[in-house]
C-alpha positions in Angstrom: -0.3 12.5 9.0 3.2 12.2 7.6 3.4 9.0 5.6 6.8 7.2 5.6 6.7 7.2 1.8 4.7 8.5 -1.1 4.3 5.9 -3.9 5.0 7.5 -7.3 4.4 5.3 -10.3 3.2 5.5 -13.9 -0.5 4.7 -14.5 0.5 2.9 -17.7 2.8 0.5 -15.7 -0.1 -0.3 -13.4 -2.5 -0.9 -16.4 0.1 -3.2 -18.1 1.0 -5.1 -15.0 -1.4 -4.3 -12.2 -0.6 -7.5 -10.2 3.1 -6.7 -10.2 2.8 -3.1 -9.1 0.2 -4.0 -6.4 2.4 -6.8 -5.1 5.5 -4.6 -4.8 3.6 -1.8 -3.0 2.1 -4.3 -0.5 5.3 -6.2 0.1 7.2 -2.9 0.6 4.7 -1.6 3.1 4.6 -5.0 4.9 8.4 -5.1 5.1 8.5 -1.6 6.4 5.9 -2.4 9.1 8.1 -5.4 10.1 11.3 -3.4 10.6 9.5 -0.3 11.9 6.8 -1.7 14.3 6.2 1.6 16.0 4.7 3.1 12.9 0.9 3.0 12.7 -0.7 1.2 9.7 -2.2 4.4 8.3 1.2 6.3 8.3 3.4 3.7 6.5 2.6 4.7 2.9 0.4 6.9 0.7 -0.9 5.6 -2.6 -3.6 7.5 -4.6 -5.6 4.4 -5.6 -6.0 3.4 -1.9 -6.5 6.8 -0.4 -8.7 8.8 -2.8 -12.5 8.6 -2.3 -15.5 9.7 -4.2 -15.7 13.5 -4.3 -12.1 14.1 -3.3 -10.2 16.9 -4.9 -7.5 14.6 -6.2 -4.9 17.2 -7.2 -5.2 19.0 -3.9 -4.8 15.7 -1.9 -1.9 14.5 -4.0 -0.2 17.9 -3.4 -0.8 17.8 0.3 0.5 14.2 0.8 3.5 14.8 -1.5 4.3 17.9 0.6 4.0 15.9 3.9 5.5 12.5 3.1 8.9 11.8 4.6 10.2 10.0 1.4 9.1 9.3 -2.1 9.5 5.9 -3.8 9.6 6.3 -7.6 9.1 3.4 -10.0 11.5 4.2 -12.8 10.5 2.9 -16.3 10.1 4.3 -19.8 6.4 5.0 -19.0 7.4 6.8 -15.8 9.6 9.3 -17.7 6.9 9.7 -20.4 4.3 10.8 -17.8 3.5 14.4 -17.2 2.2 13.9 -13.6 5.1 11.6 -12.6 7.4 14.5 -13.8 5.5 16.9 -11.6 5.7 14.6 -8.6 9.4 13.9 -9.1 10.3 17.6 -9.5 8.1 18.8 -6.6 9.7 16.3 -4.2 13.2 16.9 -5.5 12.6 20.7 -4.9 11.5 19.9 -1.3 14.8 18.1 -0.7 16.8 21.0 -2.1 14.9 23.6 0.0 15.5 21.5 3.1 19.2 21.4 2.5 19.3 25.2 1.8 17.5 26.0 5.0 19.0 23.4 7.4 22.3 22.5 5.9 21.3 18.8 6.0 21.3 16.7 2.9 18.7 13.9 3.1 18.3 11.6 0.1 14.6 11.1 0.5 13.8 10.5 -3.2 14.3 6.7 -3.5 14.3 5.3 -7.1 13.2 1.8 -7.8 14.3 0.4 -11.2 11.0 -1.1 -12.4 12.2 -1.4 -16.0 15.4 0.0 -17.6 14.7 3.7 -18.3 15.1 5.3 -21.7 18.1 7.2 -22.7 18.3 11.0 -22.5 17.2 11.4 -18.9 17.1 15.0 -17.5 20.4 16.0 -15.8 18.6 16.2 -12.4 17.5 12.6 -12.7 21.0 11.3 -13.7 22.5 12.7 -10.6 20.5 10.3 -8.4 21.9 6.8 -8.1 19.2 4.2 -8.7 21.0 0.9 -8.2 23.5 -0.3 -5.5 25.6 -3.4 -5.3 23.6 -5.3 -2.7 20.4 -5.2 -4.8 21.8 -7.8 -7.2 23.0 -8.1 -10.8 19.6 -9.3 -12.2 17.9 -6.2 -10.7 20.5 -3.8 -12.1 20.2 -5.4 -15.5 16.5 -5.9 -16.0 14.6 -4.2 -13.2 12.2 -5.3 -10.5 9.3 -6.2 -12.8 11.4 -8.9 -14.4 12.3 -10.4 -11.0 8.6 -10.5 -10.2 7.8 -12.2 -13.4 10.4 -14.9 -13.0 10.2 -15.6 -9.2 7.7 -13.3 -7.4 8.7 -14.7 -3.9 12.3 -15.4 -4.7 15.4 -14.4 -2.8 16.5 -11.7 -5.3 13.1 -10.0 -5.3 12.9 -10.2 -1.5 16.4 -8.7 -1.1 15.4 -5.6 -3.2 12.3 -5.1 -1.2 14.3 -5.3 2.0 16.9 -2.8 0.8 14.2 -0.3 -0.3 12.3 -0.7 3.0 15.5 -0.1 5.1 16.2 3.0 3.0 12.7 4.4 3.6 13.1 3.7 7.4 16.5 5.5 7.6 15.2 8.5 5.7 12.0 8.7 7.7 14.1 8.9 10.9 15.3 12.4 9.9 12.4 13.8 7.8 12.8 16.7 5.5 10.7 19.8 6.1 7.1 19.7 5.0 5.8 21.9 2.1 2.4 23.1 3.1 2.0 25.3 0.0 2.8 22.6 -2.6 0.5 22.8 -5.6 1.1 20.3 -8.3 -1.0 22.3 -10.8 1.7 25.0 -10.8 4.7 22.6 -10.9 6.6 22.4 -14.2 8.0 18.9 -14.2 11.5 18.2 -15.5 10.1 15.4 -17.7 8.7 14.5 -20.2 12.0 15.9 -21.5 10.6 17.4 -24.7 7.3 18.7 -23.5 8.4 22.3 -23.3 10.3 22.2 -26.6 7.4 20.7 -28.4 5.1 23.4 -27.1 7.2 26.0 -28.7 6.9 24.5 -32.2 3.9 25.8 -34.1 2.5 24.3 -36.1 3.4 20.8 -35.0 4.6 18.8 -38.0 4.1 15.2 -36.8 2.6 13.7 -33.7 3.8 10.6 -31.9 4.7 7.4 -33.7 1.7 5.1 -33.0 2.6 1.5 -32.3 0.1 -1.3 -32.8 0.8 -4.8 -31.6 -0.5 -8.2 -32.6 1.0 -11.0 -30.5 0.3 -14.1 -28.5 -0.2 -14.2 -24.7 1.2 -16.5 -22.0 -2.2 -17.6 -20.8 -3.0 -19.1 -24.3 -1.2 -21.7 -26.4 1.4 -20.0 -28.5 -0.3 -19.5 -31.9 1.0 -21.7 -34.7 0.3 -22.1 -38.4 -1.4 -25.4 -39.4 1.1 -28.2 -39.1 3.7 -26.1 -37.3 4.9 -26.4 -33.8 4.0 -23.5 -31.4 7.4 -21.9 -31.5 8.4 -18.3 -31.2 9.4 -15.9 -28.5 8.6 -15.5 -24.9 5.0 -14.4 -24.2 3.4 -12.6 -21.2 -0.1 -11.9 -20.0 -0.5 -9.0 -22.5 0.5 -8.7 -26.2 3.0 -5.9 -25.4 4.9 -8.4 -23.2 6.0 -10.3 -26.3 9.8 -10.7 -26.5 10.8 -12.7 -29.6 14.5 -12.0 -29.2 16.2 -13.9 -26.4 18.2 -14.6 -24.4 17.7 -12.4 -22.6 13.9 -12.4 -22.7 13.8 -8.8 -21.6 13.1 -6.1 -22.6 10.0 -6.8 -24.6 9.8 -5.8 -28.3 7.6 -2.9 -27.5 10.0 -1.5 -24.9 12.9 -1.8 -27.4 10.7 0.0 -30.0 9.8 2.8 -27.6 13.4 3.3 -26.6 14.7 3.5 -30.1 11.9 6.0 -31.2 12.4 8.1 -28.1 16.2 8.3 -28.6 15.5 9.4 -32.2 13.6 12.4 -30.8 10.0 11.3 -31.1 7.5 9.7 -28.8 5.1 6.8 -28.9 1.6 5.7 -28.1 0.6 2.0 -27.9 -2.5 0.0 -28.8 -3.4 -3.6 -29.5 -4.5 -4.4 -33.1 -8.3 -4.7 -33.1 -11.3 -4.7 -35.5 -11.1 -0.9 -35.7 -7.5 -0.8 -36.9 -8.3 0.9 -40.2 -10.3 3.7 -38.6 -7.5 4.2 -36.0 -4.9 4.4 -38.7 -7.0 6.9 -40.7 -7.4 9.1 -37.6 -3.7 8.9 -36.9 -2.9 10.2 -40.4 -5.4 13.0 -40.1 -3.6 14.0 -36.8 -0.2 14.0 -38.6 0.9 10.8 -37.0 2.6 7.8 -38.6 2.0 4.3 -37.4 3.9 1.0 -37.1 2.4 -2.4 -36.8 4.5 -4.9 -34.8 3.2 -8.3 -35.8 4.0 -11.7 -34.3 4.2 -14.2 -37.2 2.8 -16.9 -35.0 -0.3 -14.8 -34.2 -1.0 -13.3 -37.6 -3.6 -15.9 -38.5 -5.2 -16.0 -35.1 -8.9 -15.1 -35.0 -8.6 -11.7 -33.2 -6.0 -10.4 -35.6 -6.5 -12.1 -39.0 -9.5 -10.1 -40.2 -8.1 -6.8 -39.1 -4.7 -7.4 -40.7 -6.3 -8.7 -43.9 -8.5 -5.6 -44.2 -5.4 -3.5 -43.6 -3.7 -5.3 -46.5 -6.7 -4.6 -48.8 -6.5 -0.8 -48.2 -4.0 1.9 -48.8 -2.3 3.2 -45.7 0.8 5.0 -47.1 2.1 6.3 -43.7 1.9 3.0 -41.9 4.7 0.5 -41.6 4.5 -3.2 -40.8 7.4 -5.0 -39.1 7.3 -8.8 -38.6 10.3 -10.2 -36.6 11.8 -13.6 -36.8 12.2 -14.8 -33.2 15.3 -16.4 -31.7 13.4 -19.7 -31.4 11.7 -19.7 -34.7 12.4 -22.7 -36.9 15.4 -22.6 -39.3 15.1 -23.0 -43.0 12.9 -26.0 -43.8 9.2 -27.1 -44.0 8.2 -25.5 -40.6 9.9 -22.2 -41.6 8.1 -22.2 -45.0 4.7 -22.9 -43.4 5.2 -20.1 -40.9 6.0 -17.4 -43.5 3.4 -18.8 -45.9 0.8 -17.9 -43.2 2.1 -14.4 -43.1 2.0 -14.1 -46.9 -1.6 -15.3 -47.0 -2.7 -12.5 -44.7 -0.6 -9.8 -46.4 -0.6 -10.7 -50.1 -0.4 -7.2 -51.4 2.2 -5.9 -49.0 4.3 -9.0 -49.4 4.9 -8.1 -53.1 6.4 -4.8 -52.0 8.6 -6.0 -49.1 11.8 -5.3 -51.1 10.8 -2.0 -52.6 12.9 1.2 -52.7 11.0 2.6 -49.7 10.1 -0.5 -47.7 7.2 -0.1 -45.3 6.7 -3.8 -45.0 9.5 -5.8 -43.5 9.5 -9.5 -42.6 12.0 -11.8 -40.9 13.6 -8.9 -39.1 16.3 -10.3 -36.7 17.1 -8.9 -33.3 20.4 -7.3 -34.3 18.6 -5.4 -37.1 15.4 -4.4 -35.3 16.2 -0.9 -34.2 17.7 0.1 -37.6 14.9 -1.4 -39.5 12.3 0.3 -37.3 13.8 3.8 -37.5 14.3 3.5 -41.3 10.6 2.7 -41.6 9.6 5.5 -39.3 11.7 8.0 -41.4 10.2 6.8 -44.7 6.6 7.0 -43.3 7.3 10.6 -41.9 8.7 11.5 -45.3 5.5 10.4 -47.0 3.4 12.2 -44.4 5.3 15.5 -45.1 4.9 14.9 -48.8 1.2 14.8 -48.3 1.2 18.2 -46.5 1.0 21.1 -48.8 1.7 23.5 -45.9 5.1 22.0 -45.1 7.0 25.0 -43.7 10.5 25.7 -44.7 13.1 23.7 -42.9 10.7 21.0 -41.6 12.0 18.3 -44.0 15.5 19.1 -43.0 14.6 18.6 -39.4 13.9 14.9 -40.2 17.3 14.6 -42.0 15.5 14.9 -45.4 17.5 17.8 -46.7 19.9 20.5 -45.8 19.3 23.2 -43.2 16.5 23.7 -40.7 16.2 22.8 -37.0 15.5 19.4 -35.6 11.8 18.8 -34.9 11.0 17.4 -31.5 8.2 15.0 -31.0 5.1 15.6 -28.9 5.5 13.8 -25.7 2.6 11.5 -25.0 2.5 8.9 -22.2 3.5 5.5 -23.6 1.6 2.4 -22.7 -1.5 0.5 -23.6 -5.0 1.8 -22.8 -7.3 -0.2 -20.6 -10.4 -0.4 -22.7 -10.0 3.1 -23.9 -10.3 4.6 -20.4 -8.5 4.9 -17.1 -7.9 1.8 -15.0 -10.9 0.7 -12.9 -9.0 1.6 -9.7 -7.9 5.1 -9.0 -9.3 8.5 -9.8 -11.2 9.1 -13.0 -10.0 12.5 -14.0 -8.1 13.6 -17.1 -4.8 14.6 -15.6 -4.3 11.7 -13.3 -4.9 9.1 -16.0 -1.7 10.4 -17.6 0.5 9.5 -14.6 
């Protein structure tokens, strides 16, 4: 079987927005079936979660189908470019196209990118050479990506147009398929991203791990949290805490995506969790693993039941390499009684940290506006990493300089870890349960 397309996506994107990823895959397959009626149902598309069965050798089957598929549809996002296995799939298919051109003299653009969310900066040169937007896909798609179109109007004209363009591209490519690769083995493929994986492996010992992001925010399926007597104001919410976007217009990207981009561009990487009852233990483990942490806290949710106790306990303890950033949203109330009540609620949960919010090395910042967000975040990360290195008696020569803390020494790359929220601490319920594939 030679599927018309292999569906390459980040597992983290599926966990964070399963309904959106599933809808796009189904709509694309259905549109392809409409415009290519001679194709059998089983050969239209390959997707691991639908094809793998109990007992399958998942890596062997992925390798076989990636080597046989006529095209690959890749969902570009920050999570995609932070995924080891997405990097393997992208590189393996790109190499197939190159070998086909070398052997046949025919260039076939069979790797079809779909802009799921705006990707991070610093993409590999091979990726930058491939165009991932075109004029007839619409301005909204080029600006914010397909996920945003699905959020705002999942059956609208703009979304439908993108699905049609991608399906037509798959059909055209499938009509002149590139040569199969029967010997493809993903286990041996060295992906061209995550970009810093190879550099990080060469640094021993590692000085700091990823920057751990923890989020406390409201959800769209709940009433926006409010302090007593205050209106439920604040930013735009989604079905998950990491969809929170307090700065708008535009409502996208979310605060988490902005944070991940800024940290990635600074040469580090991120992991993501929701703040929960075990926050203190997680922060302690992060410090033991040479990781700094940042809490992104929605001021309207700070007093909500799921978060208040965890944040109050955090305030009672000493976490010297953890920063707290509390934004002021575009729609938050201006100076006045409602504004005072909102920030009084934050002060009640963080009484100790509130006293140090203007200190010489601030790791607790409140009322951070959108135009100052990235600068404030990176300053806090640098301060936390500085403190972490101060705690390390084995700090090798030149390490501090690598973080801009003194003269000399090479820059220290971050360890690249897939960014995105965990689903209950394990892989998503659908799909293979194996260590490598959960990092897609």
